[in-house]
C-alpha positions, 0 to 999 in steps of 0.5 A: 524684509528678506525674512518676510518675503521668504515667509510669504514664498513658503506660504504660497509654495505650501498652498500649491503643493497641498492641492488634492490631485484631481487627475483621473476620470469622472462621471459628471452631473450638473444643472445648467444656469437655466435649471435643466440637468445634464450628465456626461464624463470629464477627464483631468490630466496634469500638464506641468503646474496646470491641468487639462480638463476635457468634458464630454456632455451630450456629444459636445466636447468642452476643453479647459485649463485648470489651476488651483490650491488646497481650497479650490480648482478653477477651470477656464473652458471653451467649446466652439464660441462658448467660454466660461469658468468653473470653480470646484472644491475637493469633497473626497471622491468627488469635486463639487462646484459652480460654473457660468458662461462668459458674460453670464448672469446666472450660475450652474452647479456641477459634481464630478464623481471619480470612476 
């Protein structure tokens, strides 16, 4: 049993250390769930085991906290009374993914391109 538990811990630790480092500044382009397009900037800072994510889009700031592994980056974000979730995957110099507002029934898309 100890060997099994140690093996599971090793797999989890390996997955978390393999995360492609998203730290940096990006141009962001996306499509809202309604279909309209938007663009702006996003910055990502490492904060321990998590990341601080700040989008600036059309003069509005969205603040998020991200976690991830070698397959994805998940970001919970807020702006005023709006909250939501974004899931992105590493594509080299870009992160691409989908997002929605809390309680949403449709998704948007988003691409971060590193400066």
